[in-house]
C-alpha positions in Angstrom: -200.0 18.8 -98.2 -197.7 18.8 -101.3 -200.1 21.1 -103.1 -200.1 23.5 -100.1 -196.3 23.5 -100.0 -196.1 24.2 -103.8 -198.5 27.1 -103.3 -196.4 28.4 -100.5 -193.2 28.1 -102.5 -194.6 29.8 -105.6 -196.2 32.6 -103.5 -193.0 33.0 -101.5 -190.8 33.1 -104.6 -192.9 35.7 -106.4 -193.4 37.9 -103.3 -189.7 37.7 -102.4 -188.7 38.5 -106.0 -190.8 41.6 -105.9 -189.4 42.5 -102.5 -185.8 41.9 -103.6 -186.2 44.1 -106.7 -187.9 46.9 -104.7 -185.2 47.1 -102.0 -182.1 46.3 -104.1 -181.4 50.0 -104.5 -180.8 50.2 -100.8 -177.7 48.0 -101.1 -174.2 49.1 -102.2 -173.1 45.8 -103.7 -173.1 42.0 -103.6 -169.7 40.5 -103.2 -168.2 43.7 -104.5 -170.1 43.4 -107.8 -173.2 45.1 -109.1 -176.5 43.5 -108.0 -177.9 41.8 -111.1 -181.3 40.3 -111.7 -179.7 36.8 -111.5 -178.5 37.6 -107.9 -182.1 38.8 -107.1 -183.6 35.6 -108.6 -181.2 33.5 -106.5 -182.0 35.5 -103.3 -185.8 35.1 -104.0 -185.3 31.3 -104.5 -183.4 31.0 -101.3 -186.0 33.0 -99.4 -188.8 30.8 -101.0 -187.0 27.6 -99.8 -186.8 29.1 -96.3 -190.5 30.0 -96.3 -191.5 26.6 -97.7 -189.5 24.7 -95.1 -191.0 26.9 -92.4 -194.4 26.3 -94.1 -194.0 22.5 -93.7 -193.6 23.0 -89.9 -196.7 25.3 -89.8 -198.7 22.8 -91.8 -197.6 19.8 -89.8 -198.1 21.1 -86.3 -201.5 22.3 -85.1 -199.8 24.3 -82.3 -198.0 26.4 -84.9 -201.0 26.6 -87.3 -202.9 28.2 -84.5 -200.1 30.7 -83.8 -199.1 32.1 -87.2 -197.5 35.1 -85.6 -194.7 32.7 -84.6 -193.7 32.9 -88.3 -192.9 36.6 -87.7 -190.5 35.7 -85.0 -188.8 32.8 -86.9 -188.5 35.0 -90.0 -187.1 38.0 -88.1 -184.6 35.8 -86.3 -183.4 34.1 -89.4 -183.1 37.4 -91.3 -181.1 38.9 -88.5 -178.7 36.0 -88.5 -178.4 36.0 -92.3 -177.8 39.8 -92.4 -175.3 39.9 -89.6 -173.3 37.0 -91.2 -173.4 38.6 -94.7 -172.4 42.0 -93.4 -169.6 40.6 -91.3 -168.2 38.5 -94.2 -168.6 41.3 -96.8 -171.1 39.4 -98.9 -173.1 42.6 -99.3 -173.1 46.1 -98.0 -175.8 48.6 -97.4 -176.0 51.9 -99.2 -176.3 55.2 -97.3 -180.1 55.2 -97.8 -180.7 51.8 -96.1 -182.7 52.4 -92.9 -181.0 50.6 -90.0 -182.6 48.8 -87.0 -181.0 50.3 -83.9 -178.9 48.1 -81.6 -178.7 45.2 -84.1 -177.5 47.3 -87.0 -179.2 45.4 -89.7 -181.2 47.0 -92.5 -184.9 47.4 -91.9 -186.2 46.0 -95.2 -184.1 42.7 -95.1 -184.8 42.3 -91.3 -188.6 42.3 -91.8 -188.7 40.6 -95.1 -188.8 36.8 -94.2 -191.0 37.3 -91.2 -193.6 39.5 -92.8 -193.8 37.6 -96.0 -194.0 34.3 -94.3 -196.8 35.5 -92.1 -198.8 36.9 -95.0 -198.4 33.8 -97.1 -199.2 31.4 -94.2 -202.3 33.5 -93.4 -203.7 32.6 -96.9 -202.3 29.0 -97.3 -202.1 27.5 -93.9 -205.5 26.5 -92.6 -206.2 26.8 -88.8 -207.8 23.9 -86.9 -208.0 21.6 -89.9 -206.7 18.2 -90.7 -204.1 18.7 -93.4 -203.3 15.0 -94.3 
């Protein structure tokens, strides 16, 4: 299981790093400062830790392994909470070009990031109906 978690972490880090770099231009700032590569690396690391912890649950419980789509829900929910908190406290702000999800007022790209990437990573690294031991 440790090998699977490591694969999940590395995949999550790399995919989130690419995602962070691609959508960073949709943000105005991070803590009133320019968004640097160090900030993007830190965000990708945090996202990889989240996906890895979620991955432990999906590897450990057969019920979740057989319902990988739950990772979409968990990831979307976590992303919405993170975005709402960060926007409310001024940690970051969206630029004018950021597409916004109606009603919840969070950016589309950060809202779907954790859920979509978790699901895609788990689809490749979390085996269904197998003993993981």
